[in-house]
Each structure stands twice: as C-alpha cells, then as structure tokens.
C-alpha positions, 0 to 999 in steps of 0.5 A: 426571426419571427415570434414563434421561432424566438419562443421555440428557441427559448423553450429548447434552451431551457429544456437543455439547461434543465436536462444538463442540470438534472444530469450533472446533479445525478452525477454529483449525487453518485460521487457522494458515496462513503468510501470504506477500506480495510486496515490493520488494527494496532493489535494486528500490526503488533502481532505481525511485528512480534511474529517477525521479530521472533522468527529473526531472533530464533534464527539469530538475527537482530533486525529492524522492521516497519509496518505500513497501514493501508495508506502507506504510512508508518503504523509501527517501526522498531529498531532492534537491539544491535542493529545499524542505524540504516536498518530502520530506514531500509526496512521502511523502504522495503515495506514501501516498495512492497506496498507501492508495487503490490508484490514483494520487494524481492519481486520488484528488484528482480523485475527491475534487474531484467527490465530493458528500461530504467526502473521508475524513480519513486522516492522511498522505494528500493530494489532489495528483498525483505518487504512483503505486502499484507493482503486480504484476498487481492487487496493490499492493506499494508506492508512489512519491511525487515532489515538487518539479517544477513541477506534479504531472503532472510529478512523476507522469511521473517516478514512472512512469518510475522504475517502468518501470525494474523493469517486467519484474519486476512481471509 
C-alpha cells in the first residue's frame, strides 16, 4: 500500500465514523421527546363509579366495580354491600379485558367463542360481559368492570351508565 492510499483510507474511515456518529446522534435526539398521555382524574373516576352504582342500585342490583387508569392499573375498586367475595376480582378482570383488547369484554367473549383457535392466554382477562373501555375518541384512557348483577349484560349497562356521566369530558 502506498502512502497516498494509506492517507486516503484513513480519511474515508474518519468520514465514515463522523457520519455514523452524526446519524446516531440525530436518532438519539429524536427519541428524547416527552411522551404525554391522557388519564382519568380521580374526580372523573369517582363520577363514573357513582353513575354505575346508581344505575345498578336503581335496577335493584348490588355490584362491585373496578376502574382502571390509562396504564391498566386499578384507580378505584369498590365492593358493594351484599356482594359475593368473587365480584371484586371479577370486576377487575372484566375491566382489564376491556382495557387490553380495547373493546367491551362482551365483544371479546363473543370473538373468543367463534374463533377457530384458542383464545390468547393473557393473565387477568376473562370472557364475560361487564367490562367497557373508557375512551377519548379512539384512545382508550381506562376501563370499568362491573360484576354482581344477574347477567353480564346488566353489569355492562351499569358500566355504560357510569361512563355517560363524564361523556362531556371524553370528547
């Protein structure tokens, strides 16, 4: 290798290293943005819970309910008077199913029932009606699950009634 070729190779290697560093630096800089998300306030979650409980009580049902936040974690959980011990956990699973699949737990149960493959095994999900996602537009910002009424469709009606109490904020 002659002197000129050696200098030329060193030059191109340095250019390649500087170009790669510049490119990677720009890529890293673009990933350092702040991520924001919407979530239910405690007051909004309490309003949803009170609306769901009021509907179920008006219909004569004692229920338990769970409201999840935008991370899928429990924001509020209430075990109603006269409910079985299983209703609290069942309400959480219904809410988690609605949150996970971004549709009502009843829609998920129906999809599982007609599927030719087994449903996915996701810990904490359940194929029972009563879970409803809480949305702002298409974005799921939480979910509610209700359990204890005589039938999942009645649980779901209570959940929907609760969400309707904050519908003006969900636009």
